C-alpha positions as CSV (number, residue, x, y, z in Angstrom):
1,M,-23.6,15.5,49.1
2,T,-26.7,13.1,49.1
3,E,-26.5,9.4,47.8
4,T,-27.7,10.2,44.5
5,D,-25.0,12.8,43.5
6,I,-22.8,11.7,41.0
7,P,-18.8,12.4,41.9
8,W,-18.1,13.5,38.1
9,A,-14.8,14.8,39.1
10,L,-13.7,11.3,40.1
11,L,-15.2,9.5,37.2
12,A,-14.5,11.7,34.1
13,P,-10.7,10.6,33.8
14,F,-12.0,7.1,33.6
15,I,-14.2,7.9,31.2
16,V,-12.2,9.7,28.9
17,L,-9.8,7.0,29.3
18,Y,-12.4,4.4,28.4
19,F,-13.4,6.2,25.0
20,I,-9.7,6.8,24.3
21,L,-8.9,3.2,24.8
22,A,-12.5,2.1,22.7
23,V,-11.9,4.1,19.9
24,S,-7.7,3.1,19.8
25,A,-9.1,-0.5,19.5
26,L,-11.6,-0.1,16.9
27,V,-9.4,1.9,14.3
28,N,-6.6,-1.0,15.1
29,C,-9.5,-3.5,14.5
30,I,-10.5,-1.9,11.5
31,K,-6.8,-1.6,10.1
32,Q,-6.1,-5.0,11.1
33,E,-5.7,-7.6,7.8
34,K,-6.8,-10.5,10.0
35,T,-7.7,-10.9,13.8
36,N,-8.4,-13.8,15.9
37,G,-12.2,-14.0,15.1
38,P,-14.8,-12.1,12.7
39,K,-14.3,-8.4,12.8
40,W,-17.8,-7.8,13.7
41,M,-17.8,-10.0,16.9
42,W,-14.5,-7.7,18.3
43,I,-16.1,-4.3,17.4
44,L,-19.2,-5.8,19.6
45,I,-17.1,-7.0,22.2
46,I,-14.8,-3.7,22.1
47,F,-18.3,-1.5,22.4
48,G,-20.3,-4.2,24.4
49,I,-18.1,-4.7,27.6
50,S,-16.9,-1.7,29.1
51,F,-12.8,-1.5,29.7
52,V,-12.6,-5.3,29.3
53,G,-13.7,-5.1,25.8
54,P,-10.9,-3.1,24.2
55,V,-8.5,-4.8,26.5
56,S,-9.1,-8.1,25.4
57,Y,-9.1,-6.9,21.8
58,F,-5.4,-6.0,22.2
59,I,-4.5,-9.3,24.0
60,I,-6.6,-11.9,22.2
61,G,-8.0,-10.6,19.4
62,K,-5.2,-8.7,17.6
63,K,-3.3,-11.1,15.4
64,T,0.7,-10.6,15.6
65,Y,2.7,-11.8,12.8
66,E,6.2,-13.2,12.8
67,R,9.2,-12.3,11.0
68,R,10.6,-15.1,9.1
69,R,14.5,-15.0,8.7
70,V,15.5,-15.7,5.0
């Protein structure tokens, strides 16, 4: 193995995990009625910042609703 060889067997699970996380964040962002900030911004963050983008959307961007008691 030379220095330029990429260990795809080790990287493949992380690549698959990233795509699953990014697609689920994108679908959730599109389906959400409201988000913390504009949707276009969150879509750019999801795909622009590798693993941090989708995770930050689920932590910061997804707007949660509280149920009101009657």
